[in-house]
C-alpha positions in Angstrom: -0.5 0.0 0.3 1.1 3.5 -0.6 0.7 6.7 -1.0 -0.2 9.1 -4.1 0.5 13.1 -4.3 0.8 15.4 -7.6 0.4 18.5 -9.4 -0.4 19.1 -12.9 0.6 21.9 -14.2 -0.6 23.7 -17.7 2.0 26.7 -17.1 5.4 25.6 -15.7 6.2 29.4 -14.1 3.2 27.9 -12.1 3.9 25.1 -10.9 4.9 24.4 -7.3 7.1 20.7 -6.6 7.4 22.6 -2.5 3.5 22.0 -2.8 4.3 18.3 -4.1 7.1 17.5 -1.1 4.9 19.1 1.4 2.2 17.2 0.6 4.1 13.9 1.0 4.6 14.4 4.3 0.7 14.4 5.0 0.4 10.8 3.6 3.8 9.0 4.9 1.6 6.8 7.1 0.2 5.4 4.4 3.9 4.1 3.0 6.3 4.5 5.7 9.1 2.5 3.9 10.3 5.0 1.2 8.8 8.0 -0.6 9.8 9.3 -3.8 8.9 12.8 -6.6 9.5 13.0 -9.7 8.7 16.1 -12.4 7.8 15.0 -15.8 7.3 17.0 -19.1 10.6 19.0 -20.5 8.2 21.4 -22.0 4.9 22.4 -22.7 3.0 21.4 -19.3 4.3 20.0 -16.5 3.6 17.4 -13.8 5.6 16.5 -10.4 4.4 13.1 -9.1 5.1 12.0 -5.1 4.6 8.6 -4.0 5.4 7.0 -0.1 6.1 2.8 -0.4 4.4 0.9 2.1 7.1 -2.5 1.4 4.8 -5.4 0.8 5.4 -6.6 -3.3 8.7 -6.5 -4.7 12.4 -5.8 -3.9 14.0 -2.2 -2.7 14.1 -1.5 -7.0 10.1 -1.1 -7.1 10.4 2.5 -5.4 7.9 4.6 -7.2 7.3 6.7 -9.2 7.5 3.6 -12.0 8.8 4.6 -15.8 8.5 2.4 -18.7 9.2 3.1 -22.6 7.4 1.5 -24.9 8.2 2.9 -28.9 8.4 6.5 -28.8 6.5 7.0 -25.7 7.3 7.3 -21.8 4.7 6.0 -19.1 5.8 7.0 -15.4 3.0 5.3 -12.6 2.5 6.1 -9.0 0.3 3.1 -7.8 -1.4 2.5 -4.2 -2.6 -1.0 -4.4 -1.9 -4.4 -4.8 -2.6 -6.9 -8.3 -2.9 -9.8 -7.0 -2.4 -11.8 -10.9 0.1 -9.7 -11.6 2.4 -12.9 -12.1 0.2 -14.4 -14.3 0.3 -11.1 -16.2 4.1 -10.9 -16.4 4.3 -14.3 -17.6 1.0 -13.4 -20.3 3.4 -10.4 -21.6 7.0 -12.3 -21.9 5.2 -15.0 -23.9 3.3 -12.3 -26.2 6.6 -11.2 -26.9 5.8 -7.8 -25.6 8.6 -7.6 -23.3 11.8 -9.6 -22.2 12.5 -10.8 -18.3 15.3 -8.3 -18.5 12.7 -5.3 -19.2 11.6 -5.4 -15.3 13.8 -4.4 -12.6 12.4 -5.0 -9.5 9.7 -8.2 -8.8 6.5 -5.8 -8.0 3.2 -5.7 -9.3 3.4 -2.4 -9.9 5.5 -2.7 -13.3 3.7 -5.6 -14.1 0.8 -3.0 -14.0 2.8 0.0 -15.7 3.9 -2.4 -18.8 0.4 -4.0 -19.0 -1.0 -0.5 -19.8 2.5 0.8 -21.5 1.9 -2.8 -23.6 -2.2 -3.7 -24.1 -3.1 0.1 -23.4 -5.5 1.1 -20.2 -8.9 -0.4 -20.6 -7.2 -4.3 -21.1 -5.7 -3.7 -18.2 -8.6 -2.7 -16.4 -10.6 -5.8 -17.7 -7.7 -7.8 -17.2 -5.9 -7.2 -13.4 -7.3 -8.6 -10.7 -7.0 -6.9 -7.4 -7.6 -3.4 -5.3 -5.9 -0.1 -6.1 -5.7 3.0 -7.5 -3.2 5.0 -9.6 -2.2 7.9 -11.6 -0.4 7.3 -15.0 1.0 9.7 -17.5 1.8 9.2 -20.9 4.8 11.7 -22.4 5.5 11.8 -26.2 9.0 13.5 -27.4 8.6 14.5 -23.6 5.7 16.7 -23.8 2.8 15.4 -21.5 0.0 13.3 -23.7 -2.1 12.4 -21.5 -2.8 12.3 -17.7 -4.6 9.0 -15.7 -6.5 8.8 -12.6 -8.5 5.6 -12.2 -10.2 3.7 -8.8 -10.7 -0.2 -8.9 -14.5 -1.4 -9.3 -15.5 -0.9 -5.7 -13.4 1.7 -4.6 -11.4 -0.4 -1.8 -8.6 2.3 -2.4 -9.4 6.2 -2.5 -8.2 9.1 -5.0 -9.4 12.3 -4.5 -8.8 15.5 -7.1 -8.9 19.2 -7.3 -8.8 21.7 -9.7 -8.0 25.2 -9.0 -9.8 27.9 -10.1 -8.0 29.1 -13.6 -8.2 25.5 -14.1 -4.7 25.6 -14.6 -3.5 22.9 -12.1 -4.5 19.7 -10.6 -3.8 18.5 -7.0 -3.9 14.4 -7.0 -3.6 12.7 -3.8 -4.9 9.2 -1.6 -6.6 11.5 1.4 -7.7 14.8 1.5 -5.5 16.0 4.6 -2.8 16.3 1.8 -4.8 19.2 -0.6 -2.7 22.4 -0.2 -4.9 24.4 1.8 -3.3 27.5 -0.6 -3.6 25.8 -3.7 -6.8 27.9 -4.4 -9.4 24.7 -5.2 -12.5 25.5 -7.3 -13.7 21.9 -6.8 -13.0 18.7 -4.5 -13.9 15.9 -6.2 -13.2 11.8 -5.9 -12.4 10.1 -9.0 -15.2 7.0 -8.5 -14.8 3.7 -8.3 -14.7 2.1 -11.5 -13.4 4.6 -13.1 -10.9 7.1 -14.5 -10.4 10.6 -14.9 -8.6 11.7 -17.9 -6.3 15.1 -18.3 -5.4 17.0 -21.3 -5.5 20.2 -22.8 -8.4 21.8 -23.9 -7.9 23.3 -27.5 -6.4 26.5 -27.0 -3.4 24.8 -24.6 -4.3 26.8 -21.7 -6.5 24.9 -19.4 -7.4 21.1 -18.5 -9.9 19.5 -19.8 -11.2 16.3 -17.4 -13.0 13.2 -18.7 -14.7 10.5 -17.2 -14.4 7.0 -18.4 -16.4 4.2 -16.8 -14.4 1.2 -17.6 -16.4 -1.4 -16.0 -20.5 -2.3 -16.0 -20.6 -2.4 -12.0 -24.4 -3.0 -12.3 -23.0 -6.6 -14.3 -21.9 -7.5 -10.9 -25.5 -7.7 -9.8 -27.1 -8.0 -13.7 -26.4 -11.1 -14.8 -26.4 -11.6 -18.8 -28.2 -14.5 -20.1 -25.9 -17.0 -20.3 -25.9 -18.1 -17.2 -29.9 -17.4 -16.9 -29.9 -21.4 -17.5 -27.8 -22.0 -14.2 -30.2 -19.6 -11.9 -33.4 -21.7 -13.4 -31.2 -24.8 -12.6 -31.4 -24.0 -8.4 -29.2 -23.0 -6.0 -26.9 -26.2 -5.7 -24.3 -25.2 -8.5 -24.3 -21.7 -7.3 -23.3 -22.3 -3.7 -20.1 -24.6 -5.1 -18.9 -22.5 -7.0 -19.6 -19.3 -4.3 -17.1 -21.5 -2.2 -14.6 -21.9 -4.9 -14.5 -18.9 -5.9 -14.4 -17.5 -2.3 -11.5 -20.1 -1.3 -9.7 -18.4 -4.1 -10.0 -14.8 -3.5 -9.2 -15.2 -0.1 -5.8 -18.0 -0.8 -4.2 -15.1 -3.6 -4.7 -12.5 -1.1 -2.6 -14.5 1.0 1.1 -13.0 0.9 3.9 -15.1 -0.3 7.1 -13.3 1.4 7.6 -15.1 4.0 8.9 -13.0 6.2 5.8 -11.0 6.0 3.6 -10.1 9.3 0.0 -10.9 8.2 -3.1 -11.7 10.0 -7.5 -11.7 9.9 -9.1 -9.2 11.1 -11.2 -11.8 13.2 -14.7 -10.2 14.4 -16.7 -13.1 15.0 -19.6 -12.8 12.6 -19.8 -14.6 9.1 -17.7 -12.7 7.0 -14.8 -12.2 9.0 -14.8 -16.0 10.2 -15.2 -17.8 6.9 -11.8 -15.2 5.9 -10.3 -16.8 8.9 -10.8 -20.9 8.4 -10.4 -20.4 4.8 -6.7 -18.8 5.3 -5.8 -21.2 8.1 -6.5 -24.5 6.0 -4.4 -22.4 2.6 -1.0 -22.1 5.3 -2.0 -24.6 6.9 0.5 -25.7 9.3 1.7 -23.1 9.5 0.2 -20.3 11.8 -2.5 -18.2 11.0 -2.8 -15.4 13.2 -6.2 -13.7 14.3 -7.0 -10.2 16.4 -9.8 -9.5 17.8 -11.1 -5.7 19.5 -13.6 -5.8 22.3 -14.5 -2.5 24.4 -13.7 -3.4 28.3 -17.0 -1.5 30.1 -15.8 -2.2 34.5 -19.5 -1.4 34.8 -20.3 -3.9 33.3 -17.4 -6.2 34.7 -19.2 -9.9 35.1 -22.5 -9.2 33.2 -20.9 -9.7 29.4 -23.4 -11.6 27.2 -22.5 -15.1 25.9 -22.9 -13.7 22.5 -20.6 -11.8 21.9 -18.3 -11.0 18.8 -15.0 -12.2 21.4 -17.4 -15.4 22.2 -17.8 -16.3 19.0 -13.6 -15.3 18.2 -12.5 -17.8 20.2 -15.0 -21.0 19.2 -13.4 -20.2 15.2 -10.3 -20.0 16.9 -9.9 -23.4 18.1 -12.7 -24.9 15.1 -8.3 -24.6 13.4 -5.4 -26.2 15.6 -2.8 -23.8 13.7 -4.8 -20.2 14.2 -3.4 -18.0 17.0 -5.4 -15.6 18.6 -5.3 -12.7 20.4 -7.8 -10.4 21.6 -7.5 -6.7 22.4 -9.4 -4.4 24.7 -10.4 -1.1 24.7 -12.4 1.1 27.5 -14.0 4.3 26.8 -11.1 6.5 28.1 -8.7 4.8 24.9 -11.4 6.0 22.7 -11.9 8.9 23.6 -8.1 9.9 23.2 -7.4 8.1 19.8 -10.6 9.6 18.7 -9.3 13.1 16.9 -6.7 11.7 14.9 -9.7 8.8 14.0 -12.3 11.1 12.8 -9.0 12.8 10.9 -8.0 9.5 9.4 -12.0 8.7 8.2 -12.4 12.2 6.7 -15.6 12.4 8.7 -18.4 12.9 11.5 -20.5 10.4 10.0 -21.4 9.2 13.3 -22.2 5.2 12.1 -18.4 5.2 10.6 -17.2 7.0 13.1 -18.4 4.2 15.9 -17.1 1.5 14.4 -13.5 3.4 13.5 -12.4 4.2 16.8 -11.8 0.0 17.5 -10.5 -0.5 14.0 -8.0 2.1 14.8 -6.6 1.1 18.1 -6.6 -3.1 16.7 -4.7 -1.5 13.4 -2.6 0.5 16.0 -1.8 -2.5 18.0 -1.0 -4.9 14.3 1.6 -1.7 12.9 3.8 -1.6 16.4 3.8 -5.3 16.0 5.4 -5.1 12.1 1.9 -6.5 10.8 2.2 -5.3 7.1 -0.8 -7.0 5.9 -4.5 -8.0 7.2 -7.6 -9.6 5.8 -11.4 -8.6 6.7 -14.8 -9.2 5.8 -16.3 -6.6 4.5 -18.2 -7.0 1.3 -19.7 -9.8 1.8 -22.7 -7.6 3.3 -23.4 -5.6 0.2 -22.8 -8.6 -1.5 -25.4 -10.8 -0.5 -28.1 -8.3 1.5 -27.2 -9.0 5.0 -28.4 -6.0 6.4 -31.4 -5.8 8.7 -33.1 -3.3 6.5 -33.3 -5.7 3.5 -35.5 -7.5 5.2 -38.1 -5.4 5.1 -38.5 -6.1 0.9 -41.3 -8.4 0.4 -40.8 -11.0 -2.0 -44.5 -11.5 -3.0 -44.4 -7.4 -4.2 -43.2 -6.7 -7.9 -42.6 -3.4 -6.6 -40.5 -4.8 -3.7 -38.4 -6.9 -5.5 -37.6 -3.9 -7.9 -36.6 -1.7 -5.1 -34.6 -4.3 -3.5 -31.8 -4.8 -5.9 -31.6 -1.1 -6.3 -31.3 -0.6 -3.4 -28.3 -3.7 -3.2 -26.6 -2.2 -6.0 -26.7 1.4 -4.3 -25.2 -0.1 -0.6 -22.1 -2.1 -2.9 -21.5 1.0 -5.3 -21.3 3.4 -3.4 -19.3 0.8 0.1 -16.1 3.4 -0.8 -18.5 6.0 1.1 -18.7 3.8 4.0 -16.9 0.9 5.0 -14.3 0.8 2.6 -13.6 4.0 4.1 -13.3 3.3 7.6 -11.2 0.4 6.7 -9.2 2.2 4.4 -8.2 4.8 6.6 -7.9 3.5 10.2 -5.7 1.2 8.7 -3.5 2.9 6.9 -3.1 5.4 9.2 -0.7 3.0 10.9 1.2 1.9 7.6 -0.9 -1.4 7.2 -2.2 -3.1 4.1 -6.1 -4.4 4.7 -7.5 -7.2 1.9 -11.0 -7.5 1.0 -11.7 -10.8 -0.1 -14.9 -10.2 -0.5 -14.9 -7.6 -3.2 -12.9 -10.1 -5.4 -13.8 -9.7 -9.7 -14.0 -13.5 -9.9 -16.3 -14.0 -6.9 -18.7 -11.3 -7.4 -18.5 -12.3 -10.6 -19.9 -15.8 -9.5 -22.4 -13.9 -7.1 -24.3 -12.5 -9.7 -25.2 -15.9 -11.1 -27.6 -16.2 -8.1 -31.2 -14.7 -8.7 -31.7 -11.1 -6.8 -34.2 -12.6 -5.0 -33.0 -15.6 -3.7 -31.0 -13.2 -1.6 -33.9 -11.1 0.1 -34.2 -12.2 3.1 -38.1 -11.8 3.9 -39.6 -12.9 7.4 -42.6 -14.7 5.0 -39.3 -16.8 3.4 -38.2 -18.1 6.7 -34.5 -17.9 6.1 -31.9 -15.8 7.6 -29.6 -12.8 6.2 -26.9 -14.3 4.0 -28.9 -18.0 3.3 -26.8 -18.8 0.2 -23.2 -17.8 1.9 -24.0 -19.6 4.2 -25.5 -22.5 2.7 -22.6 -22.2 0.4 -20.3 -22.8 4.0 -22.5 -25.5 5.5 -19.7 -27.5 7.6 -17.2 -25.4 7.2 -17.3 -24.5 11.0 -19.8 -24.4 13.8 -22.9 -24.5 13.4 -23.1 -21.5 15.8 -21.2 -19.6 13.6 -22.3 -20.4 10.2 -25.9 -19.8 10.9 -25.4 -16.9 14.1 -27.7 -14.2 13.2 -26.2 -10.7 11.9 -25.3 -8.5 14.7 -25.5 -4.2 15.0 -22.0 -3.0 15.7 -23.3 -2.0 19.6 -24.0 -5.8 19.8 -21.0 -6.9 18.5 -18.3 -5.2 20.1 -20.2 -3.4 23.0 -23.3 -1.5 23.3 -21.9 -0.1 26.4 -19.2 1.6 24.7 -22.0 3.8 22.2 -24.6 4.7 24.7 -21.1 6.0 26.8 -20.3 7.9 23.4 -23.6 9.6 23.7 -23.6 10.3 27.1 -20.1 12.4 26.5 -21.8 14.0 23.6 -24.8 15.2 25.7 -22.7 16.5 28.3 -20.7 19.0 25.9 -24.2 20.0 23.4 -26.1 19.4 26.1 -29.0 22.5 23.9 -28.8 19.9 20.8 -31.7 17.8 20.0 -30.4 14.0 21.0 -30.2 12.6 17.1 -27.3 15.7 16.8 -25.0 15.6 19.9 -22.9 13.2 19.1 -22.8 13.9 15.3 -22.0 17.6 16.3 -19.7 16.3 18.4 -17.4 14.7 15.9 -17.2 17.5 13.5 -16.1 20.0 16.0 -13.0 17.6 16.3 -13.2 17.3 12.0 -13.2 21.2 12.2 -10.6 21.8 14.9 -7.8 22.3 12.5 -9.1 23.0 9.2 -8.9 27.1 7.9 -12.7 28.1 6.8 -11.7 26.9 3.6 -11.1 24.0 4.2 -13.5 23.4 6.1 -15.7 23.9 3.1 -14.1 22.5 0.7 -14.2 19.0 3.3 -17.9 19.7 4.2 -18.8 19.8 0.5 -17.2 16.8 -0.5 -18.8 15.0 2.5 -21.9 15.7 1.4 -21.3 14.8 -2.1 -20.0 11.0 -0.8 -23.3 11.2 1.1 -25.5 12.5 -1.0 -23.9 9.5 -3.6 -24.5 7.4 -1.3 -27.9 8.1 -1.2 -29.1 8.6 -4.8 -32.2 5.8 -5.3 -32.3 4.8 -2.0 -36.1 3.5 -0.9 -38.5 5.7 0.2 -39.8 3.6 3.8 -36.8 1.1 3.8 -33.4 2.9 5.3 -32.7 2.4 8.7 -31.5 6.1 10.9 -27.5 6.0 10.6 -25.9 4.5 13.9 -29.7 4.0 15.5 -30.7 0.9 17.6 -32.2 -1.5 16.3 -35.6 -3.2 18.3 -34.8 -6.5 19.4 -37.2 -9.0 17.9 -35.8 -12.7 18.6 -36.6 -13.4 22.3 -34.3 -16.8 22.6 -36.3 -18.9 25.5 -32.4 -19.9 27.2 -33.0 -16.1 27.8 -36.3 -16.2 28.9 -35.9 -15.6 33.1 -39.6 -17.5 33.3 -38.8 -20.5 31.4 -35.7 -21.0 32.6 -37.1 -21.6 36.4 -38.9 -24.8 35.0 -34.9 -26.1 35.4 -35.8 -28.7 33.1 -31.8 -30.4 32.3 -31.2 -33.0 29.6 -32.0 -35.6 31.9 -35.4 -34.8 32.6 -35.8 -34.5 28.6 -34.8 -38.1 28.0 -37.1 -39.2 31.0 -39.5 -37.6 29.1 -39.0 -39.3 25.7 -39.3 -42.2 27.6 -41.9 -42.1 30.6 -44.1 -39.6 28.4 -43.5 -40.7 24.3 -42.6 -44.5 25.3 -39.1 -43.7 22.9 -37.3 -46.7 23.3 -33.4 -46.5 24.2 -32.3 -47.2 21.0 -35.1 -43.8 19.9 -33.3 -41.6 22.3 -29.3 -42.8 21.4 -30.2 -42.4 17.8 -32.1 -39.0 18.3 -30.2 -36.8 15.5 -30.6 -32.5 15.2 -32.0 -32.3 12.1 -35.6 -32.1 10.6 -36.5 -35.3 10.8 -35.9 -36.0 14.2 -38.0 -32.4 14.8 -40.9 -34.1 12.7 -40.5 -37.1 14.6 -40.5 -35.7 18.1 -43.3 -33.5 17.1 -45.9 -36.4 16.6 -45.0 -37.9 19.5 -46.3 -35.3 21.7 -49.5 -35.2 18.9 -50.1 -38.6 19.8 -49.4 -38.8 23.2 -49.8 -35.5 25.4 -53.4 -33.9 25.4 -54.3 -30.4 24.3 -56.9 -29.4 26.8 -58.3 -26.9 29.3 -59.1 -29.2 32.2 -56.0 -27.8 34.8 -57.6 -24.4 33.8 -61.3 -25.7 35.0 -59.3 -27.3 38.4 -56.7 -24.9 39.7 -56.2 -21.7 40.7 -57.4 -19.2 37.9 -54.2 -17.2 37.6 -50.9 -18.4 35.1 -49.5 -21.9 36.4 -45.8 -21.4 37.4 -42.9 -23.1 35.4 -42.5 -26.0 37.9 -46.6 -26.9 38.0 -45.8 -26.6 33.9 -42.6 -29.2 33.7 -45.0 -31.5 36.3 -47.8 -31.5 34.3 -46.1 -32.2 31.1 -43.5 -34.7 32.9 -46.6 -36.7 34.1 -47.8 -36.4 31.0 -51.5 -34.5 31.7 -50.5 -32.0 28.9 -52.3 -29.1 29.1 -53.6 -26.1 27.2 -50.7 -24.3 24.7 -49.0 -21.9 27.0 -48.1 -25.4 29.1 -48.1 -27.2 26.5 -45.8 -25.1 23.9 -43.5 -23.4 25.6 -42.4 -26.9 27.8 -41.7 -28.0 23.9 -39.6 -25.0 23.4 -37.6 -25.7 26.0 -37.6 -29.6 25.3 -36.4 -28.9 21.8 -33.6 -26.9 23.3 -32.2 -29.5 26.1 -32.1 -32.0 23.2 -29.8 -29.8 21.9 -32.0 -27.6 19.1 -31.7 -24.9 20.0 -30.0 -21.7 20.7 -32.1 -20.4 17.6 -35.5 -21.7 19.8 -38.6 -18.9 20.6 -42.3 -18.8 21.4 -44.2 -17.1 18.8 -47.3 -14.8 19.6 -50.3 -16.0 17.8 -53.8 -14.7 16.9 -57.1 -16.9 16.3 -60.5 -15.1 15.4 -58.8 -11.8 15.0 -58.2 -11.9 18.5 -54.7 -10.8 19.4 -52.3 -13.0 21.8 -54.5 -16.2 22.7 -52.2 -18.8 21.1 -48.2 -20.0 21.7 -46.7 -21.3 18.5 -43.4 -22.0 18.5 -40.4 -20.8 15.7 -37.5 -23.0 15.5 -34.2 -22.0 13.6 -31.9 -24.5 12.0 -29.2 -24.1 9.3 -30.6 -20.7 8.7 -34.4 -21.8 8.1 -37.1 -20.6 9.9 -39.4 -23.4 10.6 -43.1 -23.0 12.2 -43.7 -25.5 15.5 -47.6 -26.3 17.3 -47.9 -29.0 19.2 -50.9 -27.7 21.2 -54.0 -26.8 19.1 -57.2 -28.6 18.3 -55.9 -29.7 14.7 -53.0 -32.2 14.4 -50.0 -29.7 13.0 -47.7 -33.2 11.9 -44.3 -31.3 11.2 -42.7 -28.2 11.5 -43.5 -26.1 8.6 -40.4 -23.6 6.9 -42.1 -20.5 6.5 -41.1 -20.2 3.2 -43.0 -23.0 2.1 -46.7 -23.1 1.1 -47.4 -26.4 -0.1 -49.9 -27.9 1.5 -49.7 -30.8 4.6 -52.3 -34.2 5.7 -53.0 -36.0 8.0 -55.9 -37.7 9.5 -55.6 -40.6 6.7 -55.9 -36.8 4.2 -59.3 -36.0 5.9 -57.9 -32.8 7.0 -55.1 -30.7 4.5 -53.2 -27.5 5.8 -50.6 -24.9 4.8 -49.0 -21.8 5.6 -48.6 -19.1 3.8 -48.3 -14.9 3.8 -50.2 -12.3 3.6 -48.1 -8.9 2.4 -51.7 -6.6 2.8 -51.1 -8.0 6.8 -48.2 -8.3 7.1 -48.6 -11.7 8.5 -48.3 -15.5 8.7 -51.5 -17.4 7.9 -52.5 -21.0 8.9 -54.5 -21.8 6.2 -57.3 -24.9 6.5 -58.4 -26.5 3.5 -61.8 -28.1 2.8 -63.0 -29.6 -0.4 -65.2 -27.6 -2.4 -64.4 -24.7 0.2 -62.5 -21.9 0.2 -59.0 -22.3 2.7 -60.2 -20.9 6.2 -57.5 -18.8 8.3 -57.4 -21.2 11.6 -54.2 -18.9 12.9 -52.5 -15.6 12.4 -48.7 -14.7 12.9 -45.8 -11.8 12.6 -42.9 -13.9 12.1 -40.4 -11.9 13.8 -41.9 -10.8 16.4 -40.8 -13.8 18.8 -42.1 -12.9 22.7 -40.6 -13.4 26.2 -43.3 -16.0 27.7 -44.1 -13.2 30.3 -45.8 -11.7 27.5 -48.5 -14.3 27.9 -49.8 -13.5 30.9 -52.1 -10.9 30.4 -53.6 -13.7 28.0 -53.4 -16.8 30.4 -54.3 -14.5 33.5 -57.4 -13.8 30.9 -58.3 -17.3 29.7 -58.4 -18.3 33.4 -60.8 -15.3 34.9 -62.8 -13.8 31.6 -65.7 -16.4 30.2 -66.2 -13.7 27.7 -62.6 -14.0 26.7 -63.7 -17.6 25.0 -64.5 -21.2 25.7 -61.7 -22.5 28.3 -63.9 -21.6 31.3 -67.6 -23.0 29.7 -66.7 -26.0 28.6 -65.0 -29.3 27.8 -61.9 -28.8 25.4 -59.7 -32.1 24.9 -57.8 -33.4 22.2 -55.1 -35.7 21.1 -54.4 -38.0 17.6 -53.2 -41.0 18.2 -51.8 -43.9 15.8 -49.0 -41.2 14.8 -52.0 -38.5 13.9 -54.0 -40.9 11.7 -56.9 -40.8 14.3 -58.2 -37.6 16.3 -60.0 -38.2 19.6 -61.8 -35.2 21.1 -64.6 -33.6 23.3 -66.2 -30.2 22.9 -68.8 -30.3 25.0 -71.1 -32.7 24.2 -69.2 -33.4 20.8 -67.1 -36.3 20.4 -65.0 -36.6 17.2 -63.5 -40.4 16.9 -61.1 -41.4 13.9 -61.4 -38.5 11.4 -62.5 -35.1 11.2 -66.2 -36.5 9.4 -66.3 -39.1 12.1 -67.9 -36.7 15.0 -70.8 -37.7 17.4 -72.9 -36.6 20.3 -72.8 -37.7 23.6 -75.8 -38.8 26.4 -74.3 -38.6 29.1 -71.4 -37.3 31.0 -71.0 -40.7 32.0 -70.1 -41.4 28.5 -67.0 -38.5 28.6 -65.7 -40.3 30.6 -65.6 -43.5 28.9 -63.4 -42.3 26.3 -60.9 -40.4 29.6 -60.7 -44.4 30.7 -59.9 -45.3 26.8 -57.1 -46.6 24.7 -56.3 -43.4 24.0 -55.7 -42.1 27.1 -54.5 -45.2 28.9 -50.7 -43.9 29.2 -51.9 -41.5 31.4 -51.9 -41.6 34.7 -55.0 -39.9 36.8 -56.4 -38.2 33.5 -59.4 -39.5 34.0 -59.9 -37.8 37.7 -58.7 -35.2 35.9 -61.6 -35.0 33.8 -64.5 -36.2 36.6 -63.1 -33.1 38.6 -63.2 -30.8 35.5 -66.7 -31.6 35.3 -67.2 -31.4 38.5 -66.5 -27.5 38.6 -68.7 -26.6 35.0 -71.7 -28.6 36.5 -71.2 -26.0 39.9 -70.1 -22.8 38.0 -72.4 -23.3 34.8 -75.4 -26.3 35.9 -76.8 -26.0 31.7 -73.2 -26.6 30.1 -74.0 -30.2 28.7 -77.5 -29.4 28.0 -76.9 -26.2 26.1 -74.0 -28.5 24.4 -76.8 -30.9 23.4 -79.3 -29.1 22.5 -77.6 -27.2 19.8 -76.2 -30.5 18.6 -79.7 -31.5 17.9 -80.7 -28.0 16.2 -78.3 -28.5 13.6 -79.7 -31.5 12.4 -77.8 -34.0 14.4 -80.3 -36.9 15.0 -80.8 -39.3 17.8 -78.2 -39.3 20.5 -75.5 -41.5 20.0 -76.1 -41.7 16.1 -72.2 -41.5 14.5 -72.3 -38.9 11.2 -69.6 -39.0 8.5 
C-alpha cells in the first residue's frame, strides 16, 4: 500500500513542486518505507508525482513513481494497491513477445501493471487485472505530457481524490484529503469514482485542463447477470453454492502474502464474514500458523455481566476450530477510545456517526498490529453488500414486484457506494498506521460468481423463513460450527459492546446539551473534524462529505432505510434468555426421561436422536399422539398463570394442558435435546383475537420453522416459513399449509376443505417473537374472563393417536373419534368419562380423575353447559343421541 500525491500544471511558471514535497509528508503514514517525488514534462505542461511506499511486494527497486518506455512514449506510474494476478500477467507479457524478462527491474506488481498499460492499453489492463488499486499514470511523447489518467478499482477499495484550481490550470491529486494544500485555490474537490478513470488533457487552446470521465466497467453487471447464466440460475442453487465456495477460497488464497518474512493476519470479529476468511486462510497455510485478532470494549460498569453471544465469544469458537490459528484479543476502554477519537476523525475524513463509532476500535487494533510489525491484514468487508446482509433488507417483500425491484436497486446502491462507508473506514484506519487491508469478498471473480444468483434468492423477508446471507451460509455449511455459520448478524453496538456507544452518546450530550439528542453525537465529531482546518478547508471538506453522502443516498427507497447509527429494536427473544422459562429447570436428563416415560421412546430411539428436521418431526408426532391439549387444568386449579414448576410437573407426568403449557414446555424440551439455541415463542391470533395462542419458531441451519403441538388440529410437522405446500394428516381428511399475507404482514395457517375456500385458522407475525411473561395477561384472562373464550365454560380435549392418523377430541357433548368426519354426540357425562378411560388416554395416569374434577367444576359453575351443547347439536340436525355422522 502507498500514498499518492501529484500536481499537474498547464503553465510551468505556476508549478510548485514544493507543494507536492510538502503534501507527501501528509500521506507518509500510508507508505512509511520510502518516498519519492519526480517531475516530468520537458516542455509544455509539467507534472510532479509523489509517492510513499509500504513495502509489501517487490524489492527496493520497486520504488515509485515507476517508468516504462514503449516506442516513442514514456509512461510514469504512481500506484496504490495490489495486483494479485501480476505473475500471470507478467508471464503473458513475456510469452506474447511484448517484453523480455530483463525489461523488468523489480519483482513487484506495480511494474507489471505499468507494462500492461504501455503494451496492451489502459482498458485491456483494467479488464484483466485482479486486485485493488488507485493510480495515476502519465504518458509522454517526445518529452511532452500527452495524457494524465487517474483511476480507481471496481468498488473503490483504494481512495483517490483530485482538486481543480480556480483557473483550471492546475490539478492536484492525492490519496487523502489532508494532503490537499490549503493555498492551492481549490475551485472543486472531487473523488475519482470507483470503476472509472479520469483523463486530463489540454483544451484546444492549450491553456486549461479538461477532464473526461470514463466508466471502464459496468458495475451493474455484477448484480445483473447476462443471458448465459440464466439457465444456471433457473436450474437451482446447488451449483451456485459450490461456485461461491470455490471462488471465495480462491479469492482468499490469492490475497495471502507470498513473502515468508512478512507478518500478516486476519481481522476476526466473530461474525460470519470474517470467520469464513479466517478459516479459509488457516486451511490455506496449514500447518503454518495463522494470526487472528479481535478487539472488544472493556466496560468496568458491566464486568461479570458480559453476554455469551458477543463477537469476542464467537471469535474464540472460530479460533478453536483450526489448530493452526493463533488468536489474540485486544481490549480498549472508553478513555482509550476518547484519546484516539481526534486522530480517528481526521483519518476517516468524516463526522458520520456510524462510521466514526465503528472506526475507533479498528483504529486502535490497527495501531497495535503495526506496532507489532504486521503489514497485511485480511478482513470480511463487502459480504453484507453482496448478499444483502443488513437488517433493513428484511423489509422487502418477495411477493411484491415493487419491493423486488426496489430490493435490487438498494442492493446495487449500497454495493456501488461502499467506498463512502465501510471501505472508507477500513482503508483510512489501517493505512493511518501503515497497515494494508485486503478484502477477499470484493474480488472480481467472486463478485461475478455472486452475480449468477437471482436477486430474490438473496432476500431475507420474514415470510421466506431464512436468515440474512442464507446462500453464503449454505455454501459453507459444515465449514465452521453451526453456531458461527448460522449466527444472526449483530448490530455493531451489539457485537463490539453496546456500552461503548452509550458512553459516546452520554459524553456528547454533556458537551452539547442544547442540541437535540439525535444531533449531539454528530456535532461532537464535527467539532474534532474542523478543529485543525481553515475556514476554506472546512467548506471544501464539508462539500466533499456531502457529495459522498448524496452519492450513497441516491436512489434510496423511502420507508426502507434505517436511521444511520440508530439502534434497532430487539425482535428475537430466545427461550434460553427467558427468565421465567429458565426457572422451569428442565435438564437434559429430564428431557430424556420425558421421551421415555411420556412419549414412549425406546432407549435405542433416544440414542439415535439426531439434530435434524426428521427428528423434529418425529418429536412433533410423538407429542401430538401422546400429550393431550386441553383446558382441564384451567378449570380445576387456581385461576392464575401456572408457575414454571407446575408446567414441568404436568408435562413430566404426561398430563398436557393448554397451549401455553404444552408449547412452552416443548420449546424448552427442544433446547434440552440440543436443537437450540435459536428457539422462540410466537404470539398468535385466532379469529382476530390477538395474543390468544402460543406457538414455536425453531431456526435450524438458517431456516425458520413453525411448530404447534397444542392445537385442536394436528400440525404434524415443522413447516419452513417459505414453504406454502399443502400438508395432510388424519388419513388425508385434514389439509393445511402456511402462507403469507402481504396486506396484513402476517403469516397465516390455512385449513382446506373440499369445495370450500381455505379458512384462516392462526395468524402471527413471523419475526415478533416474545417472552413467556408476555403471555401472562392472556393466561390470566383465559382463567378469569368467561367472555374471552370457551376455556372456562366447557370442555376442550384433543389428542391425535396412531401417529396423527386418528383424532380423539371432546368439545362439550360432541366427540370426534377417527378423523374429522367421524363425529358424534354423547348422551351423558358418563360417556365422556368412558372416553377418558379408553385406550387413547390409558398411558396418562390420573387423566380420568382430572376430567371428572373438571366436569364437577363445570356443573357447579355452569350447570347447563352439557344440556346446552346437546341442544345445539340437535338444532344442527344431528338426530338421535349417540349416532355417528360422516
